[in-house]
LUMVEX-298250 format. One record per residue: x negated, y, z of N, C-alpha, C, O in turn; residue in one letter; residue number from 1. Coordinates in steps of 0.2 Angstrom, whole numbers, always signed. Each point is the difference from the previous one (the first is absolute). Layout:
<rs>
R n.east n.north  n.up ca.east ca.north ca.up c.east c.north  c.up o.east o.north  o.up code pos
R      X       Y     Z       X        Y     Z      X       Y     Z      X       Y     Z    A NUM
...
</rs>
This chain:
<rs>
R n.east n.north  n.up ca.east ca.north ca.up c.east c.north  c.up o.east o.north  o.up code pos
R    +81    +101  +113      -5       -2    +3     -2      -7    -4     +5      -4    -1    M   1
R    -10      +1    -1      +0       -4    -6     -3      -6    +6     -4      +1    +5    S   2
R     +7      -7    -7      -2       -6    +3     -3      -5    -5     +3      -2    -4    I   3
R     -9      +1    +5      -3       -5    -4     -5      -6    +4     -1      +0    +6    H   4
R     +0      -4   -10      -5       -6    +5     -6      +2    -3     -1      +2    -6    E   5
R     -5      -4   +12      -7       +1    -1     -2      -4    -5     +3      -5    -2    T   6
R    -10      +6    +0      -3       -6    -5     -1      -6    +5     +2      -6    -1    R   7
R     -4      +7    +8      -2       -6    +4     +7      -4    +3     +0      -6    +1    R   8
R     +5     +10    +0      +6       -3    -1     +2      -6    -4     +1      -6    +1    R   9
R     -1     +10    -9      +0       -5    -5     -4      -5    -1     +3      -6    -2    S  10
R     -9      +6    +4      -5       -5    +0     +2      -5    +6     +0      -6    -1    L  11
R     +1      +8    +7      +1       -5    +4     +7      -5    -1     +0      -6    +2    L  12
R     +5     +10    -6      +7       -4    -1     -2      -5    -5     +2      -5    +0    K  13
R     -7      +7    -5      -2       -5    -5     -4      -4    +2     +0      -6    -3    A  14
R     -3      +7    +7      -5       -7    +4     +3      -3    +4     -1      -6    +0    I  15
R     +5      +9    +4      +4       -5    +4     +5      -4    -5     -1      -6    +1    S  16
R     +5      +8    -5      +4       -3    -4     -3      -6    -3     +2      -6    +0    F  17
R     -8      +7    -3      -4       -6    -5     -2      -4    +6     +1      -6    -1    R  18
R     -3      +8    +7      -3       -7    +4     +8      -4    +1     -1      -6    +0    I  19
R     +5      +8    +1      +6       -4    +1     +0      -3    -7     +0      -6    +0    I  20
R     +1      +9    -6      +1       -4    -6     -7      -6    -1     +1      -6    +0    E  21
R     -4      +7    +1      -8       -5    -1     +2      -6    +6     -2      -6    -1    I  22
R     +4      +7    +4      +1       -5    +5     +5      -4    -2     -2      -6    -1    T  23
R     +9      +8    -1      +5       -3    -3     -2      -3    -6     +1      -6    +0    L  24
R     -5      +9    -6      -1       -1    -6     -4      -6    +2     +1      -6    -4    D  25
R     -6      +6    +8      -4       -7    +0     +3      -5    +3     -1      -5    -3    S  26
R     +6      +4    +8      +3       -5    +2     +5      -2    -6     +1      -6    +0    V  27
R     +2      +9    -4      +4       -3    -6     -4      -2    -5     +1      -5    -4    I  28
R     -8      +8    +3      -4       -1    -6     -3      -7    +3     -2      -5    -4    L  29
R     +0      +4    +9      -2       -6    +3     +3      -6    -1     -3      -6    +1    S  30
R    +11      +6    -4      +3       -5    +0     -1      -3    -7     +0      -6    -1    I  31
R     -2     +10    -3      -3       -1    -7     -6      -2    -2     -2      -3    -5    F  32
R     -2      +7    +9      -9       +1    -2     -2      -3    +6     +4      -1    +5    V  33
R    -11      -1    -6      -5       +1    +6     +1      +6    +5     +1      +6    -2    D  34
R     -1      -8    +8      +0       +6    +5     -6      +7    -3     +1      +6    -1    T  35
R     -6     -10    +1      -5       +7    -1     +1      +3    -7     -1      +6    +0    H  36
R     +3     -10    -5      +1       +2    -5     +7      +7    +0     +1      +6    -4    V  37
R     +4      -8    +8      +7       +4    +2     -3      +6    +4     +1      +6    -1    A  38
R     -6      -7    +5      -3       +6    +3     -2      +5    -4     +1      +6    +0    I  39
R     -5      -9    -4      -5       +5    -5     +6      +3    -4     +1      +6    -1    G  40
R     +3     -10    -2      +6       +4    -6     +4      +5    +6     +1      +6    -2    L  41
R     +0      -8    +7      +5       +4    +4     -4      +8    +0     +2      +5    -2    A  42
R     -9      -7    +6      -4       +6    +1     +0      +5    -6     +1      +6    +0    I  43
R     -3     -10    -6      -1       +3    -6     +6      +4    -3     -1      +6    -2    G  44
R     +6      -9    +2      +6       +4    -2     +3      +6    +4     +4      +4    -2    L  45
R     -6      -5    +9      +3       +4    +4     -5      +6    +1     +2      +6    +1    E  46
R     -9      -7    -3      -3       +6    +0     +1      +5    -5     +0      +6    +1    A  47
R     +2     -10    -7      +2       +5    -7     +7      +3    +2     +1      +6    -1    M  48
R     +3      -9    +3      +8       +3    +3     -2      +5    +6     +4      +5    +1    C  49
R     -8      -5    +2      -1       +4    +6     -2      +5    -3     +3      +5    +2    M  50
R     -7      -4    -8      -2       +6    -2     +5      +4    -4     +0      +6    -1    G  51
R     +4     -10    -3      +6       +3    -4     +4      +2    +5     +2      +6    +0    L  52
R     +0     -10    +6      +6       +2    +5     -4      +8    +3     +4      +5    +1    H  53
R    -10      -5    +1      -3       +7    +2     +1      +6    -4     +0      +5    +3    Y  54
R     +0      -7   -10      -1       +3    -5     +8      +4    -1     +1      +6    -1    G  55
R     +4     -11    +2      +7       +1    -1     +2      +5    +6     +3      +4    -2    F  56
R     -5      -5    +8      +3       +3    +5     -3      +6    -1     +4      +5    +1    E  57
R     -9      -4    -2      -3       +8    -1     +2      +3    -5     +0      +7    +1    R  58
R     +2      -9    -7      +5       +3    -5     +6      +2    +3     +3      +5    -1    I  59
R     -1      -9    +4      +9       +1    +3     +0      +6    +5     +5      +2    +2    W  60
R    -11      -1    +0      -1       +3    +6     +0      +8    -3     +3      +4    +4    N  61
R     -5      -3   -10      -1       +5    -3     +8      +3    -3     +1      +6    -1    K  62
R     +4     -11    +1      +6       +0    -3     +6      +2    +6     +1      -4    +4    I  63
R     +2     +10    -5      +4       +2    +3     +7      -3    +2     +3      +1    +5    Q  64
R     -2      -3   -10      +7       -3    -2     +2      -5    +5     -3      -5    +2    Y  65
R     +9      +7    +1      +3       -4    +4     -2      +0    +8     +0      -4    +4    G  66
R     -3     +10    -4      -4       +2    +7     +5      +7    +2     +1      +4    -3    R  67
R     +0      -5   +11      +4       +5    +1     -2      +2    +8     -2      -4    +3    G  68
R     +4      +9    -1      -2       +2    +7     +7      -1    +3     +5      +2    -2    E  69
R     -5      -5    +8      +7       -1    +4     +0      +5    +6     +4      +0    +4    K  70
</rs>
């Protein structure tokens, strides 16, 4: 029996994680720069990271190393 994540699950995980990160990044960046600039930077960086994270998850989903059935 092969266990793998669906594309939808990988995408949902990436989006939900990035929403949390955008919020935290915005708060931290707003200490150093204007709030609007902080939000823009956080959204731009996280959008890029979300794409990378999704791709990373999809690649690892194809790798069987470390997987096993119990």
